[in-house]
C-alpha positions as CSV (number, residue, x, y, z in Angstrom):
1,M,129.2,71.8,110.5
2,N,125.8,70.9,111.3
3,H,122.5,73.2,111.9
4,I,119.7,70.9,112.4
5,Q,118.3,73.3,115.2
6,A,117.7,75.6,111.6
7,L,115.2,72.7,110.5
8,S,112.5,72.7,114.0
9,N,109.8,72.8,111.6
10,P,108.0,70.0,110.7
11,I,107.6,70.9,106.8
12,F,111.7,70.1,106.2
13,K,111.2,66.1,107.5
14,I,108.1,66.2,104.8
15,V,110.6,67.7,102.2
16,S,113.2,65.0,103.4
17,Q,111.1,62.1,103.2
18,A,110.0,63.5,99.4
19,A,113.3,63.7,98.3
20,D,114.8,60.3,99.8
21,E,111.2,58.6,98.2
22,L,112.0,60.5,94.6
23,G,116.1,60.0,95.1
24,L,117.0,63.9,95.3
25,D,119.2,65.9,96.9
26,C,117.6,68.8,98.2
27,Y,118.7,71.8,99.9
28,V,117.3,75.1,102.1
29,I,119.1,77.6,101.1
30,G,119.2,81.5,100.2
31,G,117.3,83.9,102.7
32,F,115.8,81.4,105.2
33,V,119.6,80.2,106.1
34,R,120.8,83.6,106.4
35,D,118.5,85.2,108.5
36,Y,118.9,82.0,110.7
37,L,122.6,82.4,111.1
38,L,122.0,86.5,112.1
39,D,119.1,85.5,114.5
40,R,116.7,87.5,112.5
41,G,113.3,85.4,113.5
42,T,111.8,83.2,111.8
43,H,111.6,83.3,107.7
44,K,108.2,83.0,106.0
45,D,109.4,81.9,102.7
46,I,111.5,79.1,102.4
47,D,113.6,78.3,99.3
48,I,114.3,74.6,98.4
49,V,116.7,73.3,95.3
50,A,116.7,69.7,94.3
51,I,119.3,68.0,92.2
52,G,116.6,67.3,89.2
53,S,112.9,68.2,89.1
54,G,112.0,71.1,91.7
55,I,108.3,70.9,90.4
56,E,108.0,67.0,91.0
57,L,109.6,67.6,94.6
58,A,106.9,70.4,95.2
59,R,104.0,67.7,93.7
60,K,105.3,64.5,96.5
61,V,105.1,67.1,99.5
62,A,102.2,68.3,98.6
63,S,101.1,64.7,98.3
64,L,102.5,64.5,101.7
65,L,100.7,67.3,103.4
66,K,97.3,66.1,105.3
67,E,95.5,69.0,103.7
68,Q,96.9,68.4,100.0
69,P,97.7,72.4,99.6
70,K,97.7,73.8,95.7
71,V,101.0,73.1,94.4
72,S,101.3,76.5,91.9
73,V,104.0,75.4,88.7
74,F,105.9,78.1,86.8
75,K,106.8,75.9,84.2
76,N,108.6,78.4,82.0
77,F,111.2,78.7,85.2
78,G,111.2,75.5,86.5
79,T,109.6,76.9,89.9
80,A,106.7,75.3,91.9
81,M,105.1,77.3,94.9
82,L,102.9,75.8,98.1
83,R,102.2,76.9,101.3
84,H,101.8,74.9,104.2
85,G,100.3,76.7,107.5
86,D,101.7,80.5,107.9
87,V,104.9,79.4,105.5
88,E,105.5,80.1,101.7
89,L,108.1,77.1,100.1
90,E,109.2,78.0,96.5
91,F,111.0,74.6,94.9
92,V,113.6,74.6,91.8
93,G,115.9,72.5,90.4
94,A,119.7,73.4,90.4
95,R,120.7,74.9,87.5
96,K,123.4,76.7,85.9
97,E,122.8,80.3,84.0
98,S,123.9,82.5,81.3
99,Y,123.1,86.2,80.1
100,H,122.4,88.0,77.6
101,R,123.4,91.4,77.3
102,D,120.2,93.3,76.8
103,S,118.0,91.2,79.5
104,R,118.7,90.2,82.9
105,K,116.0,86.8,81.9
106,P,118.9,83.9,81.9
107,V,119.7,81.1,79.8
108,V,118.9,78.4,82.3
109,E,120.1,74.6,82.2
110,D,120.2,71.8,84.9
111,G,123.1,72.4,86.9
112,T,124.5,71.2,90.2
113,L,124.4,72.5,94.0
114,A,127.9,74.2,92.8
115,D,126.5,75.2,89.5
116,D,123.3,76.4,91.6
117,Q,125.3,78.4,94.4
118,N,127.7,79.8,91.8
119,R,124.4,81.7,90.1
120,R,123.4,83.2,93.4
121,D,123.8,87.1,93.8
122,F,125.7,86.9,97.3
123,T,127.7,84.9,99.4
124,I,125.2,85.3,102.5
125,N,123.0,83.7,100.6
126,A,124.6,81.1,99.0
127,L,124.7,79.1,102.1
128,A,122.6,75.8,102.1
129,I,121.5,73.3,104.6
130,S,121.2,69.6,103.6
131,L,117.8,68.1,103.7
132,N,119.0,64.2,102.7
133,L,118.2,61.5,105.7
134,N,122.3,61.0,105.7
135,N,123.6,64.4,106.3
136,Y,120.7,66.2,107.6
137,G,121.5,69.9,108.4
138,D,124.4,69.7,107.5
139,L,125.8,73.2,106.1
140,L,127.5,74.0,103.2
141,D,129.3,77.2,101.9
142,P,131.7,77.1,99.5
143,F,132.0,80.9,99.0
144,N,133.0,81.7,103.3
145,G,129.3,82.9,103.5
146,I,129.9,82.4,107.2
147,S,133.1,84.6,107.1
148,D,130.8,87.7,105.5
149,L,128.1,87.4,107.7
150,E,130.4,87.6,110.9
151,S,132.2,90.5,109.3
152,K,128.7,92.4,107.6
153,I,130.0,91.6,104.0
154,I,128.5,92.3,101.1
155,R,130.1,90.3,98.5
156,T,129.2,88.0,95.4
157,P,129.9,84.7,94.9
158,L,131.5,85.1,91.5
159,E,133.5,88.2,90.0
160,P,131.5,91.6,90.7
161,G,131.3,92.5,87.3
162,I,129.5,89.9,85.6
163,T,127.6,89.5,88.5
164,Y,125.8,92.9,88.0
165,S,126.3,93.6,84.0
166,D,124.7,89.8,84.3
167,D,121.5,90.9,86.3
168,P,121.9,94.4,86.9
169,L,119.4,94.2,89.5
170,R,121.3,92.7,92.1
171,M,122.9,96.4,92.6
172,M,119.5,97.6,94.1
173,R,119.2,94.1,96.6
174,A,123.2,94.4,97.5
175,I,121.9,98.2,98.5
176,R,119.1,97.2,99.7
177,F,120.7,94.0,102.0
178,A,123.4,96.4,103.1
179,T,120.5,98.9,104.5
180,Q,118.4,96.2,106.1
181,L,121.1,94.3,107.5
182,D,123.2,97.2,107.9
183,F,126.3,95.8,106.3
184,Q,129.0,97.1,104.5
185,I,129.2,96.4,100.5
186,E,132.3,95.2,99.7
187,Q,134.9,97.7,97.9
188,N,135.3,95.4,94.7
189,S,131.4,95.3,94.6
190,L,130.8,98.9,95.2
191,Q,133.0,99.8,92.2
192,A,131.4,97.0,89.7
193,I,128.2,98.8,91.0
194,T,129.1,102.6,89.8
195,D,131.1,100.6,86.7
196,N,127.4,99.4,86.1
197,K,125.2,101.6,86.8
198,E,123.6,102.1,83.7
199,R,122.5,98.7,83.1
200,I,120.1,99.6,85.2
201,R,118.2,101.0,82.6
202,I,116.8,97.0,81.7
203,I,115.2,96.6,84.8
204,S,111.7,97.0,85.2
205,K,110.3,100.2,87.0
206,E,108.2,97.3,89.4
207,R,111.4,95.3,90.4
208,I,113.2,98.6,91.4
209,V,110.4,100.1,92.7
210,D,109.9,97.0,95.2
211,E,113.4,97.5,96.3
212,L,113.3,101.4,96.8
213,N,109.9,100.0,98.9
214,K,112.3,97.9,101.0
215,I,115.1,100.4,101.5
216,L,112.6,102.6,103.0
217,S,110.7,100.6,105.3
218,S,114.4,99.5,106.9
219,N,115.0,101.0,109.8
220,V,117.3,103.5,108.5
221,P,117.2,104.3,105.7
222,S,119.5,106.9,104.4
223,L,121.9,104.4,104.6
224,G,120.2,103.1,100.9
225,F,119.9,106.2,99.0
226,S,123.2,107.6,100.2
227,L,124.5,104.2,98.4
228,L,122.5,105.3,95.1
229,H,124.2,108.1,95.4
230,K,127.6,107.5,95.5
231,T,127.3,104.3,93.0
232,G,125.5,106.9,90.5
233,L,122.2,104.8,90.4
234,L,119.8,107.2,91.7
235,P,119.8,109.7,88.7
236,F,118.6,106.8,86.6
237,I,115.8,106.3,89.0
238,M,114.6,109.5,90.7
239,P,116.6,112.4,89.2
240,E,114.1,114.6,91.4
241,L,116.0,113.7,94.6
242,V,119.6,114.0,92.9
243,A,118.2,117.8,92.0
244,L,118.1,118.4,95.2
245,Q,122.0,118.1,96.4
246,G,123.7,121.1,96.7
247,I,125.0,124.6,98.3
248,E,124.5,127.6,96.7
249,E,126.2,130.9,97.9
250,I,125.6,134.1,96.1
251,E,126.5,137.3,98.1
252,G,127.7,135.7,101.4
253,Q,123.9,133.5,101.6
254,R,123.7,130.4,101.4
255,H,120.8,127.6,101.8
256,K,120.8,124.0,103.0
257,D,121.8,120.9,101.0
258,N,118.1,120.1,100.8
259,F,119.2,116.1,99.4
260,W,121.0,115.0,103.0
261,H,118.1,117.4,105.0
262,T,116.0,115.1,103.4
263,L,117.7,111.6,104.3
264,E,117.8,113.1,107.2
265,V,114.0,113.9,107.4
266,V,113.2,110.0,106.0
267,D,115.6,108.4,109.3
268,N,113.8,110.9,111.6
269,I,110.1,109.6,110.4
270,S,111.7,106.0,110.4
271,K,112.1,106.2,114.0
272,T,108.0,106.8,114.6
273,T,106.2,105.2,112.2
274,N,106.0,101.8,109.8
275,N,103.5,103.7,107.4
276,L,105.8,103.2,104.3
277,W,103.8,105.8,102.3
278,L,104.1,108.3,105.1
279,R,107.4,107.3,104.2
280,W,107.0,108.0,100.9
281,A,106.1,111.9,101.8
282,A,108.7,111.9,103.9
283,L,111.4,111.6,100.8
284,L,109.4,113.7,98.6
285,H,108.4,116.4,101.0
286,D,110.7,119.2,99.3
287,I,111.4,118.0,95.7
288,G,109.7,121.1,94.8
289,K,112.3,123.2,96.0
290,A,115.0,122.3,93.1
291,P,112.3,123.9,90.5
292,T,111.7,126.9,92.7
293,K,115.0,127.8,94.2
294,K,115.7,131.7,93.6
295,F,117.8,134.3,94.6
296,H,117.0,137.7,95.7
297,K,119.1,140.6,96.8
298,K,117.3,141.9,100.0
299,I,115.7,138.4,101.4
300,G,118.2,135.5,100.0
301,W,117.5,132.3,98.9
302,T,113.3,131.5,99.2
303,F,111.0,128.6,97.6
304,H,107.8,130.1,96.8
305,G,104.9,127.5,96.5
306,H,108.0,124.7,96.3
307,E,105.1,122.9,98.3
308,F,102.6,122.9,95.5
309,V,105.0,122.1,92.7
310,G,106.3,119.3,94.8
311,S,103.0,117.5,95.1
312,K,102.5,117.9,91.2
313,M,106.0,116.4,90.4
314,V,104.6,113.2,93.0
315,Y,102.3,111.7,90.4
316,R,104.8,112.4,87.7
317,L,106.8,110.4,89.1
318,F,104.4,108.0,90.5
319,K,103.4,107.5,87.0
320,R,107.3,107.4,86.0
321,L,108.0,104.5,88.4
322,R,104.9,102.6,87.8
323,M,103.7,103.2,91.4
324,P,100.0,103.3,92.4
325,L,98.1,106.5,91.1
326,N,95.2,105.5,93.7
327,D,95.0,107.1,97.6
328,K,98.5,106.0,98.3
329,M,99.7,108.8,95.9
330,K,97.1,111.5,96.3
331,F,97.8,110.3,100.2
332,V,101.3,111.2,99.2
333,Q,100.7,114.2,97.3
334,K,98.3,115.4,100.1
335,M,101.5,115.1,102.7
336,V,103.7,116.9,100.6
337,L,101.4,119.8,99.6
338,M,100.6,120.6,103.2
339,S,104.0,120.0,105.2
340,S,105.0,122.9,105.6
341,R,101.6,124.1,107.0
342,P,101.8,123.4,110.8
343,I,105.4,124.7,110.6
344,V,104.3,128.1,109.9
345,L,101.4,127.5,113.2
346,S,104.5,126.6,115.1
347,E,106.4,130.1,114.4
348,D,103.2,132.3,115.0
349,Y,100.6,132.1,117.3
350,A,98.6,129.4,116.6
351,T,94.9,130.9,116.0
352,D,91.6,128.6,116.8
353,S,91.0,129.5,112.8
354,A,93.8,128.5,111.9
355,V,94.2,125.3,113.4
356,R,90.4,124.7,112.5
357,R,91.6,125.5,108.9
358,L,94.3,123.0,109.7
359,V,92.5,120.2,110.9
360,F,89.8,120.7,108.1
361,D,92.2,120.7,105.1
362,A,93.9,117.3,106.6
363,G,90.9,115.8,107.8
364,E,91.7,111.6,109.2
365,N,95.6,112.5,108.2
366,V,96.6,115.5,110.6
367,E,98.1,113.5,112.5
368,D,100.3,111.5,110.1
369,L,101.4,115.2,108.5
370,M,101.8,116.1,112.5
371,T,104.5,113.1,112.6
372,L,106.2,114.7,109.1
373,C,106.7,118.3,110.8
374,E,107.7,116.4,113.2
375,A,110.7,114.7,111.7
376,D,111.4,117.3,109.9
377,I,112.9,119.4,112.4
378,T,116.8,118.8,111.4
379,T,117.9,121.8,113.0
380,K,121.5,121.2,115.0
381,N,120.9,124.2,117.1
382,P,119.7,122.6,120.4
383,K,118.0,126.0,121.6
384,K,116.1,125.7,118.4
385,Q,115.3,122.3,118.2
386,R,113.6,122.6,122.2
387,R,111.3,125.7,120.6
388,Y,110.3,123.8,117.7
389,K,109.2,120.8,119.4
390,N,107.8,122.7,122.1
391,N,106.0,124.9,119.5
392,F,104.6,121.7,118.1
393,K,103.5,120.6,121.2
394,I,101.3,123.6,121.6
395,V,100.0,123.1,118.0
396,R,98.6,119.4,119.1
397,Q,96.7,120.3,122.0
398,K,95.2,123.5,120.1
399,I,94.2,120.4,118.0
400,I,92.7,118.7,120.5
401,E,90.7,121.2,121.9
402,V,89.2,122.4,118.9
403,E,88.6,118.8,117.6
404,E,86.7,118.2,120.4
405,R,84.8,121.6,120.6
406,D,83.8,121.9,117.2
407,S,84.2,118.3,115.6
408,I,86.0,119.6,112.1
409,R,88.0,116.5,111.4
410,K,85.0,114.5,110.0
411,F,83.5,117.8,108.7
412,Q,79.6,117.3,107.5
413,P,77.8,121.1,107.1
414,P,75.2,120.9,109.7
415,V,72.5,121.8,106.8
416,S,72.5,120.1,103.7
417,G,72.2,121.5,100.2
418,E,68.5,119.6,100.6
419,E,67.6,121.8,103.5
420,I,68.5,125.0,101.5
421,M,66.9,124.1,98.3
422,E,63.5,123.6,100.8
423,T,63.8,126.4,103.1
424,F,64.0,128.7,99.9
425,N,62.3,126.8,97.4
426,L,65.6,126.2,94.7
427,K,66.3,124.4,92.2
428,P,69.7,123.4,92.1
429,S,71.3,126.2,91.5
430,K,74.4,128.3,92.4
431,E,72.8,130.1,95.5
432,I,73.1,126.6,97.3
433,G,76.8,126.2,96.9
434,I,77.4,129.8,97.7
435,I,75.5,129.5,101.0
436,K,77.0,126.2,102.1
437,E,80.3,127.4,101.4
438,A,79.4,130.7,103.7
439,I,78.0,128.4,106.5
440,K,81.3,126.1,106.6
441,E,83.4,129.3,106.1
442,A,81.6,130.6,109.3
443,I,82.3,127.6,111.4
444,L,86.3,127.1,110.0
445,E,86.5,131.5,110.8
446,G,84.8,130.1,114.5
447,E,81.7,133.2,114.2
448,I,79.2,130.5,114.4
449,P,79.7,126.9,116.7
450,N,79.2,123.8,114.1
451,E,76.3,122.9,115.9
452,Y,72.5,122.8,113.7
453,E,70.7,125.5,115.0
454,A,73.5,128.3,114.9
455,A,74.0,127.3,111.4
456,K,70.3,127.2,110.4
457,E,70.2,130.6,111.6
458,F,72.8,131.7,109.7
459,M,71.7,129.7,106.6
460,L,68.8,132.4,106.7
461,A,70.9,135.7,107.1
462,K,72.8,134.5,104.4
463,G,70.1,133.4,102.2
464,K,68.0,136.7,102.8
465,A,71.4,138.8,102.2
466,I,72.0,137.4,98.4
467,G,67.9,138.1,98.0
468,L,66.3,135.2,98.7
469,T,63.4,134.9,100.8
470,P,62.3,131.9,102.8
471,S,59.1,129.2,101.8
């Protein structure tokens, strides 16, 4: 079957010319072909496999392009990369691979196209289209990948137990592709992942997190996390989530299953935001519930302080998974710590001072926090759901009103520390902090407006109250 229409980008003609001048057979393979056949839009990463030297082919292609792009060569892997316009091309020589049990890094030898397709992770990624002039656009599909695309199946080219044991990262990739494409993992593959789950230990944390991020960035992340749970991979990656699973009952009182609730929250938030770190916050918002769970005869199950405990757990989890310990981690911590605040406001009458404090503490992230809390509504009771959503609308409106009136979101004290020092002829001292804190509290409580004259008058009164005299 010919798919010349897949090769509309002029770069393919250049690659074809370069290959023919070098006397090499070459093919576009992998994700580009898969996504073209699925009509998923233009794939910006193009993998080219050559029967011979991929590095030599990359250099030849670069020499034929007007801009003479830089070729990045990775000799250890036998690959080369170059950028042309908005696409990135990776060239590799066809190869066959063998593995040692304690490493996912293969022993590589030159091979045929069939060898190269055999080493691919899934049948849908082994599809290749020829770039040579004599059969330009012909599709090579040795494992019936087209049928698997049509049936929405993730299947390995070779025996799945060997495929996943050789390179355990493929277990994560299988689950990620199933999530992104809404495909089913073929039963033998699913069993092989379960059988080889402990092999995930040899995969670097960075590679695992890369796959987790892609699962979280999909339309329905719960599909992936359900599969990670079903196959037994999740305890090796995020035991904090696994600890949330299950329902306990004592004296007829039960609590909800916080694991499945969490996945529902993640799906909810994924309908409203593409912010990866807000999705992480949704995934981790309840992790403090497992260590804080207690049963009391009078009031039943409680999770007191789970937000505070959970925010501390975020740091440990990020550190263990070698995720960024920067402002992204701090954002997730902040969202977890504050995740119940708007819920409490929505259940009670939201006073201006309570809303001011919420906006002050959340700062520029108040909108993200509200989005998280709205995603946290998972009740199946239509009446309760309507009430919660209406209450959140009221809180949102209050936030707008308070922000317009008091400018709390980017709060800066109307009176500076320097002015306090000059007014009372002070050197740096605790009294300055006392006055600044008192002004802030007075504004948040609504005792004075967030304006200079009112704050100055309050400063003078507070100074006098603690025994200071204006100079």
